[in-house]
C-alpha positions as CSV (number, residue, x, y, z in Angstrom):
1,M,200.8,150.5,215.3
2,N,200.1,146.9,214.3
3,D,202.7,144.5,212.8
4,R,201.0,144.6,209.4
5,S,201.5,148.3,209.0
6,I,205.2,147.9,209.1
7,H,205.2,145.7,206.0
8,S,202.4,147.3,204.0
9,P,202.2,150.8,202.6
10,G,198.9,152.7,202.9
11,A,199.2,154.3,199.5
12,W,200.9,153.7,196.2
13,A,201.3,155.1,192.8
14,V,202.6,153.8,189.4
15,T,203.6,155.9,186.4
16,R,202.3,154.8,183.0
17,E,205.5,154.7,181.0
18,E,207.6,152.0,179.3
19,T,209.5,151.4,182.5
20,P,207.0,152.3,185.2
21,Q,208.1,153.9,188.4
22,I,206.4,152.6,191.6
23,F,206.0,154.8,194.7
24,L,205.0,153.5,198.1
25,A,204.0,155.7,201.1
26,D,202.3,155.5,204.5
27,D,199.2,157.3,203.4
28,E,197.6,159.5,200.7
29,H,199.1,162.7,202.2
30,V,202.6,161.3,202.0
31,I,202.2,159.9,198.5
32,S,201.0,163.3,197.3
33,R,204.1,165.0,198.6
34,L,206.3,162.2,197.3
35,L,205.0,162.5,193.8
36,A,205.3,166.3,194.0
37,L,208.9,166.0,195.0
38,K,210.1,163.1,192.8
39,L,208.1,163.8,189.6
40,V,206.9,167.4,189.5
41,A,209.7,169.3,191.2
42,S,212.4,167.2,189.4
43,A,211.0,168.1,186.0
44,Q,212.8,170.3,183.5
45,P,211.4,173.9,183.5
46,D,211.1,173.7,179.7
47,D,208.7,170.8,180.0
48,F,206.1,173.4,180.8
49,S,204.7,176.4,178.9
50,A,205.6,179.7,180.6
51,A,202.1,180.0,182.1
52,D,202.0,176.4,183.3
53,L,205.5,176.7,184.8
54,E,204.4,179.6,186.9
55,Q,201.2,177.8,187.9
56,V,203.0,174.6,188.8
57,R,205.5,176.5,190.9
58,D,202.7,178.2,192.7
59,H,200.9,174.9,193.4
60,L,204.1,173.4,194.8
61,L,204.9,176.4,197.0
62,H,201.3,176.3,198.4
63,E,201.3,172.5,198.8
64,R,198.6,171.9,196.2
65,W,200.2,168.6,195.3
66,A,197.4,167.2,193.1
67,E,197.1,170.3,191.0
68,A,200.8,170.4,190.4
69,L,200.8,166.7,189.5
70,V,197.9,167.2,187.0
71,L,199.9,170.0,185.3
72,W,203.0,167.8,185.2
73,M,201.0,164.9,183.6
74,N,199.6,167.2,181.0
75,A,203.0,168.8,180.2
76,T,204.9,165.5,180.0
77,G,202.3,163.1,178.7
78,T,203.3,160.7,181.5
79,Y,200.3,159.7,183.7
80,V,200.2,158.4,187.2
81,D,197.7,156.1,188.8
82,V,197.4,156.7,192.5
83,Y,195.9,154.3,194.9
84,P,195.3,155.6,198.5
85,E,194.5,152.3,200.0
86,Y,196.2,149.5,201.9
87,V,198.4,147.1,199.9
88,Q,199.1,143.7,201.3
89,V,202.8,142.8,201.2
90,W,203.3,139.1,201.8
91,N,206.2,137.9,203.9
92,E,207.5,134.5,205.0
93,K,205.4,134.6,208.2
94,D,202.2,135.1,206.2
95,L,202.9,132.4,203.6
96,D,205.5,129.9,204.5
97,R,206.5,127.1,202.2
98,E,204.3,124.5,203.9
99,V,201.2,126.6,203.9
100,A,201.8,127.5,200.3
101,S,202.4,123.9,199.3
102,M,199.1,122.8,201.0
103,A,197.1,125.7,199.5
104,I,198.4,124.9,196.1
105,R,197.5,121.2,196.4
106,T,193.9,122.1,197.5
107,S,193.4,124.9,195.0
108,R,190.8,124.9,192.3
109,L,193.4,124.0,189.7
110,F,193.9,120.6,191.3
111,N,190.2,119.9,192.0
112,D,188.7,118.4,188.9
113,S,185.2,118.3,190.4
114,I,184.8,122.0,190.4
């Protein structure tokens, strides 16, 4: 495991709502389980029609996380964008004050000839 993987999730998701929820995980498998647990399984049963409730329960019990999430999104009207790729999380080592200061001074914004 390299040092970068400690600081950077391999998958992430954001709910599309007034106050978005952000979920971070090691990979797409973990993010799927996380969304199933935190969003779908925590929903109120009456959010679903009787048929959809049975179907979503079946999907959860059989670990069909994506199918359960789709039913949840349709039932609640809250949609989730899932990104199963690496997200860089910057830290002080990656971008200390001196490096940032120099990069800003040599950026396009400060170069009138571009």
